[in-house]
C-alpha positions as CSV (number, residue, x, y, z in Angstrom):
1,X,-15.8,24.9,-56.0
2,X,-18.8,27.3,-54.3
3,X,-20.1,29.1,-57.7
4,X,-24.0,30.2,-58.2
5,X,-25.3,31.6,-61.4
6,X,-27.0,35.1,-60.8
7,X,-30.4,35.0,-60.3
8,X,-32.8,37.9,-61.0
9,X,-35.6,36.7,-58.1
10,X,-35.5,39.3,-55.6
11,X,-36.3,38.5,-52.1
12,X,-39.4,40.1,-50.6
13,X,-39.8,38.1,-47.0
14,X,-40.4,40.0,-44.0
15,X,-39.8,38.8,-41.0
16,X,-40.2,39.8,-37.2
17,X,-37.0,40.3,-35.2
18,X,-37.1,38.6,-31.8
19,X,-34.2,37.7,-29.8
20,X,-34.9,34.7,-28.3
21,X,-33.1,33.5,-25.2
22,X,-33.2,30.3,-23.9
23,X,-30.9,28.3,-22.1
24,X,-27.5,30.3,-20.4
25,X,-24.3,29.8,-22.9
26,X,-20.9,30.4,-21.9
27,X,-19.6,32.6,-24.5
28,X,-16.4,33.3,-25.9
29,X,-14.3,36.2,-26.2
30,X,-15.2,38.4,-29.2
31,X,-12.7,39.9,-31.6
32,X,-12.7,43.8,-30.5
33,X,-13.6,44.9,-33.8
34,X,-13.4,44.8,-37.5
35,X,-10.2,46.2,-38.3
36,X,-8.0,43.5,-36.5
37,X,-8.3,42.0,-39.8
38,X,-6.2,44.7,-41.6
39,X,-2.7,43.0,-41.9
40,X,-3.6,40.1,-40.3
41,X,-1.3,37.1,-40.2
42,X,-2.6,33.6,-41.5
43,X,-0.1,31.1,-40.9
44,X,-0.7,27.3,-41.4
45,X,-0.9,25.0,-39.5
46,X,-2.2,21.5,-40.8
47,X,-3.4,19.4,-43.7
48,X,-5.0,16.5,-45.1
49,X,-5.6,15.0,-48.1
50,X,-9.9,14.3,-49.1
51,X,-11.4,11.3,-47.1
52,X,-14.4,10.4,-49.3
53,X,-12.8,10.2,-52.4
54,X,-13.3,12.9,-55.4
55,X,-14.9,15.7,-53.4
56,X,-14.5,19.0,-52.2
57,X,-14.1,21.0,-49.2
58,X,-17.0,23.0,-48.2
59,X,-17.7,23.8,-44.9
60,X,-16.1,23.7,-41.3
61,X,-17.3,24.1,-37.8
62,X,-15.4,23.5,-34.4
63,X,-17.0,21.7,-31.4
64,X,-15.5,21.5,-28.1
65,X,-13.2,18.6,-29.2
66,X,-12.9,18.6,-32.9
67,X,-12.8,20.5,-36.0
68,X,-15.2,19.1,-38.4
69,X,-15.2,19.6,-42.1
70,X,-17.8,18.8,-45.0
71,X,-16.6,17.1,-47.8
72,X,-18.9,17.5,-51.2
73,X,-19.1,14.5,-53.1
74,X,-21.0,15.5,-56.1
75,X,-23.6,18.6,-56.8
76,X,-25.3,16.7,-59.6
77,X,-25.9,13.6,-57.3
78,X,-27.3,11.7,-54.3
79,X,-24.0,10.6,-53.4
80,X,-23.5,11.0,-49.6
81,X,-21.1,13.8,-48.5
82,X,-18.2,12.9,-46.0
83,X,-17.8,14.3,-42.2
84,X,-14.6,14.6,-41.1
85,X,-13.6,15.2,-37.3
86,X,-9.8,16.1,-36.6
87,X,-8.8,16.6,-33.4
88,X,-9.0,20.2,-32.2
89,X,-6.8,19.8,-29.6
90,X,-3.5,18.0,-28.6
91,X,-6.0,15.3,-26.2
92,X,-8.6,14.0,-27.1
93,X,-12.2,14.3,-25.2
94,X,-11.2,11.5,-22.8
95,X,-8.0,13.7,-21.9
96,X,-5.4,11.4,-23.9
97,X,-2.8,12.9,-25.9
98,X,-2.9,12.8,-29.9
99,X,-1.9,14.6,-32.4
100,X,-3.7,17.9,-33.1
101,X,-5.2,18.5,-36.0
102,X,-5.2,14.5,-37.1
103,X,-8.0,12.8,-38.5
104,X,-9.8,11.4,-35.6
105,X,-12.9,9.8,-37.1
106,X,-15.2,10.3,-40.5
107,X,-18.4,9.3,-41.8
108,X,-19.7,9.5,-45.4
109,X,-23.7,8.4,-45.0
110,X,-25.8,11.1,-45.9
111,X,-26.0,13.8,-49.0
112,X,-26.0,17.2,-47.7
113,X,-27.6,19.4,-50.9
114,X,-23.5,20.7,-51.5
115,X,-23.3,21.4,-47.7
116,X,-21.9,25.1,-48.1
117,X,-22.6,26.5,-44.7
118,X,-21.9,24.5,-40.8
119,X,-21.8,25.8,-37.0
120,X,-22.1,24.3,-33.9
121,X,-24.4,24.7,-31.3
122,X,-22.9,24.4,-27.1
123,X,-26.3,24.8,-26.2
124,X,-27.9,21.6,-28.4
125,X,-24.7,19.9,-28.4
126,X,-25.7,20.1,-32.4
127,X,-24.3,20.9,-35.7
128,X,-26.0,23.0,-37.9
129,X,-25.4,21.9,-41.9
130,X,-26.9,24.2,-43.9
131,X,-26.8,23.1,-48.0
132,X,-27.2,26.2,-50.5
133,X,-28.2,24.3,-53.5
134,X,-30.2,21.5,-53.0
135,X,-30.9,19.0,-55.8
136,X,-34.5,18.0,-54.7
137,X,-36.9,21.2,-54.4
138,X,-38.1,19.8,-50.3
139,X,-34.5,20.6,-49.0
140,X,-34.3,24.1,-50.2
141,X,-34.3,25.9,-46.9
142,X,-33.6,23.3,-44.9
143,X,-30.9,22.8,-41.7
144,X,-29.8,19.3,-40.9
145,X,-28.5,18.9,-37.7
146,X,-25.8,16.3,-36.8
147,X,-24.3,14.8,-33.5
148,X,-21.0,16.2,-33.2
149,X,-20.0,12.8,-31.6
150,X,-21.0,10.4,-34.2
151,X,-20.8,12.2,-37.2
152,X,-24.4,11.0,-38.0
153,X,-27.4,13.1,-39.0
154,X,-30.1,13.6,-36.1
155,X,-33.4,15.4,-37.9
156,X,-34.3,17.6,-40.5
157,X,-35.6,21.3,-39.6
158,X,-37.6,23.3,-42.6
159,X,-36.6,26.5,-42.1
160,X,-37.7,28.7,-45.1
161,X,-39.1,28.3,-48.3
162,X,-35.3,30.4,-49.5
163,X,-32.4,29.3,-50.2
164,X,-29.8,29.1,-46.9
165,X,-26.3,29.8,-48.1
166,X,-24.4,29.7,-44.7
167,X,-25.1,29.5,-41.3
168,X,-23.5,31.2,-37.4
169,X,-23.9,30.5,-34.1
170,X,-24.8,33.3,-32.0
171,X,-23.3,32.2,-27.8
172,X,-24.4,36.1,-26.7
173,X,-27.7,35.8,-28.4
174,X,-28.2,31.9,-28.6
175,X,-29.4,32.2,-32.2
176,X,-28.3,31.6,-35.4
177,X,-27.4,33.9,-38.2
178,X,-28.5,32.8,-41.5
179,X,-27.5,34.0,-45.4
180,X,-30.8,33.7,-47.4
181,X,-31.1,33.9,-51.0
182,X,-29.0,33.9,-54.3
183,X,-27.9,35.5,-57.7
184,X,-27.4,38.8,-56.4
185,X,-29.2,39.8,-53.4
186,X,-28.2,37.8,-49.9
187,X,-29.5,38.7,-46.8
188,X,-28.7,38.1,-43.5
189,X,-31.5,36.5,-41.2
190,X,-32.5,35.0,-37.4
191,X,-33.4,32.0,-36.1
192,X,-33.7,31.0,-32.2
193,X,-32.5,28.3,-30.9
194,X,-35.3,26.0,-32.4
195,X,-35.0,27.5,-35.8
196,X,-37.6,29.2,-36.2
197,X,-36.7,33.0,-38.1
198,X,-37.1,35.5,-35.9
199,X,-35.9,38.2,-38.2
200,X,-34.1,39.1,-42.0
201,X,-31.9,41.8,-40.6
202,X,-30.2,43.7,-43.3
203,X,-28.7,42.6,-46.6
204,X,-25.2,41.4,-47.2
205,X,-23.2,43.2,-49.8
206,X,-22.0,41.9,-52.9
207,X,-18.1,41.7,-54.8
208,X,-18.0,41.7,-58.3
209,X,-21.6,39.9,-57.7
210,X,-20.4,37.3,-56.7
211,X,-21.7,34.7,-53.8
212,X,-20.7,33.8,-50.6
213,X,-19.0,31.2,-48.8
214,X,-19.3,30.4,-45.1
215,X,-20.2,32.4,-41.9
216,X,-19.2,32.7,-38.3
217,X,-20.3,34.8,-35.5
218,X,-17.9,36.8,-33.2
219,X,-19.9,38.8,-30.2
220,X,-21.6,41.6,-32.7
221,X,-19.9,40.8,-36.0
222,X,-20.5,38.6,-38.8
223,X,-17.0,36.9,-40.3
224,X,-18.2,36.1,-44.0
225,X,-16.3,35.0,-46.4
226,X,-17.5,36.3,-50.3
227,X,-16.3,33.7,-53.5
228,X,-13.7,36.0,-55.0
229,X,-11.8,34.5,-58.3
230,X,-9.2,36.8,-57.9
231,X,-7.5,37.1,-54.6
232,X,-9.7,36.3,-51.4
233,X,-10.7,38.4,-49.0
234,X,-13.4,38.4,-45.8
235,X,-15.9,41.1,-44.6
236,X,-17.3,41.9,-41.3
237,X,-20.7,42.7,-40.0
238,X,-22.0,44.5,-37.3
239,X,-25.1,42.7,-35.9
240,X,-26.1,45.3,-33.8
241,X,-26.0,48.4,-36.2
242,X,-26.7,46.2,-39.3
243,X,-24.2,47.1,-41.8
244,X,-21.0,46.3,-43.3
245,X,-17.6,47.9,-41.4
246,X,-15.0,46.4,-44.1
247,X,-13.3,44.3,-46.3
248,X,-10.0,42.9,-45.4
249,X,-7.7,40.8,-47.9
250,X,-7.6,37.4,-47.0
251,X,-3.9,36.5,-47.7
252,X,-3.2,32.3,-47.8
253,X,0.8,31.9,-48.1
254,X,0.5,29.1,-50.3
255,X,2.6,27.9,-53.5
256,X,-0.3,25.9,-55.2
257,X,-1.6,27.8,-58.2
258,X,-4.6,27.7,-57.0
259,X,-6.4,28.0,-52.9
260,X,-10.3,28.4,-51.9
261,X,-11.0,30.1,-48.7
262,X,-14.3,28.0,-48.1
263,X,-15.5,28.2,-44.2
264,X,-14.3,30.0,-41.3
265,X,-14.8,29.5,-37.5
266,X,-13.8,30.9,-34.4
267,X,-11.7,28.8,-31.7
268,X,-11.1,31.3,-29.5
269,X,-10.5,34.3,-28.1
270,X,-9.2,36.4,-31.0
271,X,-8.2,32.8,-33.0
272,X,-10.3,32.3,-36.4
273,X,-9.5,29.5,-38.9
274,X,-10.3,28.8,-42.2
275,X,-10.0,25.8,-44.4
276,X,-8.8,26.1,-47.2
277,X,-9.6,23.7,-50.4
278,X,-6.6,22.9,-52.3
279,X,-6.0,21.2,-55.5
280,X,-3.5,18.9,-56.9
281,X,-4.3,16.9,-55.2
282,X,-7.8,17.8,-53.7
283,X,-6.7,18.5,-49.5
284,X,-8.0,20.4,-47.2
285,X,-5.2,23.0,-45.4
286,X,-5.9,24.8,-42.0
287,X,-4.7,28.5,-41.5
288,X,-5.4,30.3,-38.0
289,X,-4.6,33.9,-37.6
290,X,-4.6,35.9,-33.7
291,X,-6.3,39.0,-33.6
292,X,-7.0,41.1,-30.7
293,X,-9.9,39.9,-28.8
294,X,-11.8,42.2,-26.6
295,X,-13.7,40.6,-23.6
296,X,-17.2,40.8,-22.2
297,X,-18.5,41.2,-18.9
298,X,-22.2,40.5,-18.6
299,X,-24.5,41.8,-15.7
300,X,-27.7,41.3,-14.6
301,X,-29.6,42.0,-11.1
302,X,-32.8,41.1,-9.5
303,X,-34.5,44.0,-7.7
304,X,-31.5,46.3,-7.3
305,X,-29.3,48.3,-9.8
306,X,-25.8,47.0,-11.3
307,X,-23.3,48.0,-13.7
308,X,-23.8,47.8,-17.0
309,X,-22.7,44.7,-18.9
310,X,-19.1,46.0,-21.0
311,X,-18.6,44.2,-24.6
312,X,-15.0,45.9,-25.4
313,X,-12.9,44.7,-22.0
314,X,-8.7,45.1,-23.4
315,X,-7.3,41.8,-22.5
316,X,-5.6,42.0,-19.1
317,X,-8.0,45.0,-18.0
318,X,-9.8,45.3,-14.5
319,X,-13.5,46.3,-14.6
320,X,-15.7,47.1,-11.5
321,X,-18.9,45.9,-11.3
322,X,-20.9,47.7,-8.4
323,X,-24.7,46.6,-7.3
324,X,-26.9,48.0,-5.1
325,X,-30.5,47.2,-3.6
326,X,-33.9,48.7,-4.6
327,X,-35.3,49.9,-1.3
328,X,-36.1,47.1,1.9
329,X,-33.7,44.6,-0.3
330,X,-30.8,43.0,0.4
331,X,-28.0,41.3,-1.4
332,X,-29.0,37.5,-0.9
333,X,-27.0,35.8,-3.4
334,X,-23.7,36.6,-5.8
335,X,-23.1,34.5,-9.1
336,X,-19.6,35.3,-10.4
337,X,-19.2,33.1,-13.8
338,X,-22.3,30.3,-12.1
339,X,-20.0,30.0,-9.0
340,X,-21.2,31.5,-5.6
341,X,-19.3,34.4,-4.4
342,X,-19.3,35.1,-0.4
343,X,-21.7,38.0,-0.2
344,X,-20.2,38.9,3.4
345,X,-16.6,39.7,1.4
346,X,-18.3,41.7,-1.9
347,X,-21.4,43.5,-0.3
348,X,-21.1,46.0,-2.9
349,X,-19.0,45.2,-5.8
350,X,-16.7,42.7,-7.2
351,X,-13.5,43.2,-9.5
352,X,-12.5,41.4,-12.5
353,X,-8.7,42.3,-12.1
354,X,-6.5,40.5,-15.8
355,X,-9.2,39.8,-18.0
356,X,-8.3,36.7,-19.9
357,X,-12.0,35.4,-20.5
358,X,-15.8,36.5,-20.6
359,X,-17.1,37.0,-17.5
360,X,-20.3,36.9,-15.7
361,X,-22.3,38.3,-12.9
362,X,-25.1,38.3,-10.9
363,X,-26.3,40.2,-7.8
364,X,-30.2,39.1,-5.9
365,X,-31.0,40.9,-3.5
366,X,-34.3,39.6,-1.9
367,X,-36.5,41.2,0.4
368,X,-35.2,42.2,3.7
369,X,-37.8,40.4,6.1
370,X,-40.2,42.0,8.1
371,X,-41.5,41.7,11.7
372,X,-44.9,42.1,13.6
373,X,-44.3,44.7,17.0
374,X,-47.5,43.7,18.9
375,X,-48.9,46.3,21.1
376,X,-51.3,46.9,23.6
377,X,-52.1,49.4,26.3
378,X,-55.3,49.9,29.1
379,X,-56.7,53.7,29.8
380,X,-54.3,55.2,27.1
381,X,-53.3,54.9,23.7
382,X,-50.7,53.4,21.8
383,X,-49.1,53.0,18.0
384,X,-51.2,50.3,16.3
385,X,-49.7,47.1,15.7
386,X,-46.6,47.6,12.8
387,X,-44.1,45.1,11.0
388,X,-40.7,46.6,11.0
389,X,-38.0,45.7,8.6
390,X,-34.5,43.5,9.9
391,X,-31.7,45.3,11.3
392,X,-34.0,49.0,11.5
393,X,-35.3,50.5,14.8
394,X,-39.0,51.1,16.1
395,X,-40.5,53.2,18.6
396,X,-43.5,52.9,20.0
397,X,-45.0,55.7,21.7
398,X,-48.0,55.5,24.1
399,X,-50.0,58.2,26.0
400,X,-52.0,58.3,29.1
401,X,-56.1,58.8,29.4
402,X,-56.7,62.8,31.3
403,X,-55.4,62.3,34.8
404,X,-53.7,58.7,34.4
405,X,-50.4,57.8,34.5
406,X,-47.7,55.3,33.8
407,X,-48.4,51.7,35.9
408,X,-46.7,48.9,33.6
409,X,-44.5,48.6,31.1
410,X,-44.5,44.3,29.9
411,X,-41.9,43.7,26.7
412,X,-42.2,40.4,25.1
413,X,-44.3,39.0,28.4
414,X,-41.7,40.9,30.7
415,X,-42.2,43.7,33.1
416,X,-39.6,46.1,32.6
417,X,-38.6,49.3,34.2
418,X,-40.8,52.4,33.7
419,X,-37.9,54.4,33.9
420,X,-37.1,56.6,30.7
421,X,-39.8,54.8,29.3
422,X,-42.4,57.1,30.8
423,X,-43.9,58.0,27.0
424,X,-41.9,55.7,24.4
425,X,-39.6,52.5,23.6
426,X,-37.3,52.0,21.0
427,X,-36.8,48.3,20.1
428,X,-33.6,48.4,18.6
429,X,-31.8,46.3,15.9
430,X,-34.6,44.1,15.3
431,X,-34.0,40.4,14.7
432,X,-37.1,38.9,15.6
433,X,-41.2,39.9,16.6
434,X,-41.8,41.7,19.7
435,X,-44.8,42.5,22.1
436,X,-45.6,45.7,24.2
437,X,-48.1,46.5,26.6
438,X,-48.8,49.5,28.7
439,X,-50.9,50.3,31.3
440,X,-52.0,53.2,32.9
441,X,-53.5,53.3,36.6
442,X,-55.2,56.8,37.9
443,X,-53.2,59.5,39.2
444,X,-54.4,59.8,43.1
445,X,-56.7,62.6,44.0
446,X,-57.3,65.2,47.0
447,X,-60.0,67.4,48.4
448,X,-59.0,71.1,48.5
449,X,-61.6,72.4,51.1
450,X,-62.8,75.8,50.9
451,X,-64.8,78.3,53.7
452,X,-65.3,81.9,53.7
453,X,-67.0,84.4,56.0
454,X,-69.0,87.1,54.7
455,X,-68.1,86.6,51.3
456,X,-68.5,84.0,48.5
457,X,-65.3,81.3,47.5
458,X,-64.8,78.9,45.1
459,X,-66.6,75.3,45.8
460,X,-64.7,72.9,47.2
461,X,-63.5,69.8,45.2
462,X,-62.6,66.5,46.0
463,X,-60.6,65.6,43.4
464,X,-57.7,67.8,42.7
465,X,-54.9,65.2,40.7
466,X,-51.5,64.8,41.9
467,X,-48.6,66.9,41.0
468,X,-51.3,69.7,39.7
469,X,-52.3,73.5,41.0
470,X,-55.5,74.4,42.1
471,X,-56.6,77.8,42.1
472,X,-59.4,79.2,45.1
473,X,-60.7,82.5,44.2
474,X,-62.8,84.3,47.2
475,X,-64.2,87.9,47.1
476,X,-66.3,89.7,49.8
477,X,-69.9,89.9,49.8
478,X,-69.6,93.8,50.0
479,X,-67.3,96.6,48.6
480,X,-67.0,97.6,52.0
481,X,-65.9,94.3,53.5
482,X,-61.9,93.6,53.4
483,X,-60.1,90.2,54.1
484,X,-59.4,90.1,57.7
485,X,-58.5,86.9,58.3
486,X,-56.7,84.0,55.6
487,X,-55.9,80.3,57.2
488,X,-54.2,78.1,54.9
489,X,-54.5,74.0,56.3
490,X,-56.0,75.3,59.9
491,X,-52.8,78.4,60.2
492,X,-53.5,82.2,59.8
493,X,-51.0,83.5,57.1
494,X,-49.6,87.4,57.8
495,X,-49.6,88.4,54.2
496,X,-53.4,88.9,53.6
497,X,-52.5,89.8,50.1
498,X,-51.5,86.7,49.1
499,X,-52.6,85.5,45.5
500,X,-53.4,87.7,42.8
501,X,-54.4,91.5,43.4
502,X,-55.9,89.7,47.2
503,X,-58.2,87.5,46.1
504,X,-56.9,84.2,44.8
505,X,-54.9,81.9,46.0
506,X,-53.1,78.8,44.2
507,X,-52.1,75.2,45.8
508,X,-49.3,74.2,43.5
509,X,-47.7,71.0,43.0
510,X,-50.2,69.1,45.7
511,X,-49.5,66.1,47.1
512,X,-52.3,66.1,49.2
513,X,-55.2,67.5,51.0
514,X,-55.7,71.2,51.5
515,X,-58.1,73.5,53.2
516,X,-58.5,77.4,53.1
517,X,-60.7,79.9,55.0
518,X,-61.1,83.3,54.1
519,X,-63.0,86.5,56.8
520,X,-63.8,89.2,56.1
521,X,-65.1,91.8,58.0
522,X,-67.1,95.8,57.9
523,X,-63.6,97.9,56.8
524,X,-65.1,100.6,59.4
525,X,-65.4,98.0,62.4
526,X,-62.0,98.7,63.5
527,X,-62.3,102.3,63.5
528,X,-65.6,102.1,65.2
529,X,-64.1,99.1,67.5
530,X,-61.1,101.8,68.8
531,X,-63.3,105.1,69.4
532,X,-65.4,102.6,71.5
533,X,-62.3,101.5,73.6
534,X,-61.3,105.1,74.1
535,X,-64.8,106.2,75.2
536,X,-64.3,103.2,77.7
537,X,-60.7,103.9,78.6
538,X,-62.1,107.9,79.2
539,X,-65.2,106.4,80.7
540,X,-62.8,104.6,83.0
541,X,-60.8,107.4,83.8
542,X,-63.4,109.7,84.8
543,X,-65.1,107.1,86.9
544,X,-62.5,106.7,89.2
545,X,-61.2,110.3,89.3
546,X,-64.9,110.3,90.6
547,X,-63.9,108.0,92.9
548,X,-61.0,109.2,94.1
549,X,-62.5,112.6,94.8
550,X,-65.3,111.6,96.5
551,X,-63.0,108.9,98.9
552,X,-61.5,112.4,99.8
553,X,-64.9,113.6,101.3
554,X,-65.6,111.0,103.1
555,X,-61.9,111.4,104.4
556,X,-62.4,114.6,105.4
557,X,-66.0,114.4,106.6
558,X,-64.9,111.5,109.3
559,X,-61.9,113.7,110.2
560,X,-64.5,116.2,111.0
561,X,-66.7,114.0,112.7
562,X,-63.8,112.9,115.4
563,X,-63.1,116.1,116.4
């Protein structure tokens, strides 16, 4: 029977708190909350007499195949203790049917220095045993590591100079939880998977100066058995809150005059087993309770965001995990409970239905591939060579030098029509590298020849480009001159006021060569010419009249001569 004298020494060790995660652990569901033990029913399942003679049950743990108990031979001698393995399931490790809770094997060869606490680490596949009250000082703070299949000692690890009274394993954190101390002061501490202490977390609350039996860890909860001379109890602490959550009666329905709950372990979701030491005769009895479990979904993501992990999901409930990538990333793989899922079926979310166990989900996003779009140009400017993400579009724009126009467009080495792509080309839904080459040619140009009489005019231009316009300005040499004639491409125009204010002419949308001739004359010349014409006409009339008179005179003279 466990009992420790009260000592006045105060533990003052200060340790660093670092949660060390190593290889992944398949965690089981935890109890839903501390209050599940209120009025919990503990049901008898099996018992057996001791295999090690006159010893006493001290600790227990559950492995994948066995429930292993330690029978302490003596706390005063070096007599070897006995490790007994009971079948945890109605079948053995090879699947053969067996009687559940019957003895599978036992080994008596090592003194575990009282063996007050025991736990199982499924990652290392080792049983860890702590002695609590060592006969030999070098074994203080030692953890014994045992093969769970042969029940033989593998090695000892010195963890602390303090006494370790109990030990549990957290599957969630892949770390050990230890109970350090003695007398009236006990502290919970953590150690990594290599049994390196990482932190002294918080103080355990004793009951009436009592000591403690073994503990187990269920999710965020430490479940521990204080030693009571009266009715047994259990306590529940929170790892995250670092405090006692509640103390609950542990009613074991037996008729014997004495029963001592020695160790506690978690078998499955909400299923807790207690190993009890019974007297007269000394034997081991197992009692199990089934309380409400809480399941968790642990989420992880690379290069994106994902719904936060949930630690308390009710049995039978559903939970949807959503995930999305960082910018320029895409879903590459989805692992649910370690199995690859079809990302086409679950592109952005996954739902766990009818939850009956813990689950894990990891979404891995990888960078979307980029492809190079190589560009080149002749006689112009083009968008520089660029990278574009797969499935995206990229528009390449290009501009000709002055007086140039598009000639050829080459995509991935092949000529394509320039129609509709005079200024840009779009690579749609890019899936590979591409190239674009644009060639611009000189726009045809024409000559606009100019000529003027009695004035000035814009010089002849030999490079007037197609599709442009060209304006010719002209003016008389003096203000008393005016336009007399305009010839466009050799043809005289009737409207002498063409252009702006009669002094400009614009050739629009030029498609060929043109000519213009402008003739100015003295504006009074027409009047002078007209006056001269009138004078000549009157002179001719007078001459004609005079000639007529002369003819008449000659005729009369002839007539008189003939008479």
